C-alpha positions, 0 to 999 in steps of 0.5 A: 390766533397768537402763539406764546411760549405757553401755546396757542390762543384765540384772540378777540374782543367782546364788544357787547361786554367791552372786554378787549383782547380776550384770549382762549387757550387752544391745543396745537391740534385745534390750531391746525384744524382752525388754520385749515378752515381759515385757509380754505375759506380764504381760497374760496373767497379769492376764487369768488372774487376772481369769478366776479372780476372775470364776469365784469371784464366780460360785460365790459368787453361786450359793452365796448364792442357794442358801442364801438364807432 
């Protein structure tokens, strides 16, 4: 999303039709809703990545203990 002096815009390309830098104007209220959704998704992705990392560390630790000399 980009902000200009005229307001907020969703920006993206359309590969199928080879339209690059396509912009759609949106209101401030729509921007707020979209940004809240983006923030929530980013938080969930980070939480999922952290859970995967914790599980991997647990497995690695147990393998180290299992194969200690």
